[in-house]
N, C-alpha and C positions, 0 to 999 in steps of 0.2 A: 251351419251347413260347412262341409269341409270346404278348406280355400277361401273363405270368406271371412272377413275380420268385423267383428261386433264389437260390443263393449269390453268384452273380455281379453283383447290383444291378439297378437300374431304379426304376420307380415302382410302386406299387400301384395299384388301380383308384381309390381315394380320392386319389389325387395326393401321398401321402406316401412317405418312402423307407424306412420300416419296413415289413417283410415284414407279411402279413396272415397270417390263421389259415390257410388252405389250404395257401398257400406254407410256412409253418412246418411243417406236419403231413407234408407232401411232402417237404421237408429231412430231417425225422426219420427217416421211413421210408428213404429213401434211405442215410441213416447207419446204419442197423440192417442193412439189405440188405449195406454193405460190411463191417460187422462179422460177420455170420453168413456171408460167404464166406470167412472166416479168412485172407485174405491180408494183414493188416495186423499190424505188428508190436505188441508189447503198448503202446507209448508212442502209437502212432497210433491202437490201439482206445480207451485212455483219452481222448486227444483227441477222437474222434469220439464217444465216450459222453457226455464233458461238453458239448458242443457239441449232442447230440442231447437232454440234459436240458435245456439253455439253451431249445432251440427248444419242447420241451413245456411248460416253465415260462410262456413268454410267450404259447403258445398258449390256454394254460389260463385266463391272464389276459384274453385276448381274448374267451373265451367267457364269463367272469363277466361281464364288461362288458356282451356283448350280453344275457346272460339277464337282468340287471338293466334294461336298457333294454327288453326285452319284458315284464318284471314292471310296469315304471313305465306302460308303454303300456296294459296290460291292466287297470290299477288305477286309470287316471286317471280322475277326478271319482267315482269309485265305480260306474260304470257296469255293469261286467260283471267277471268273474273268468275266465280261462281255464282254471283248476285245477277249476272246480264249475259241471257242466254245468246244474245248477239255479238257477243265477245269473240273475235276469231284469233287463230294462232299467230299473227302477227302482232298482238298486241294492241290493236285500235278496235274500236267500237264498230259497229255496223257491218253489211255484208259485201262491202265493195273491194275487198282484197287488201285493204288497209290504205288504200289511196284516200288522199283528204279532198273533199268535198268543195 
């Protein structure tokens, strides 16, 4: 598909040569489908499995990085927290206007 990087090379949207999360997941899914079809030799299946695990580990690393960025952005200056719906704009929990109980 145009604009996507697969196993064949090219650049990701951020201009790097490294595949992005979506590309890694697509590649892992394609490898899994090839293995499920059953047309691979044992060596080919092992190589596909190894590449799939590598892709998933890289994707997990990118996901952890993205999660950390979201965490930093949501905690910046203590303004609010995404995981606490009662967090107010004073940086204090609760609906008491930031006053301590």
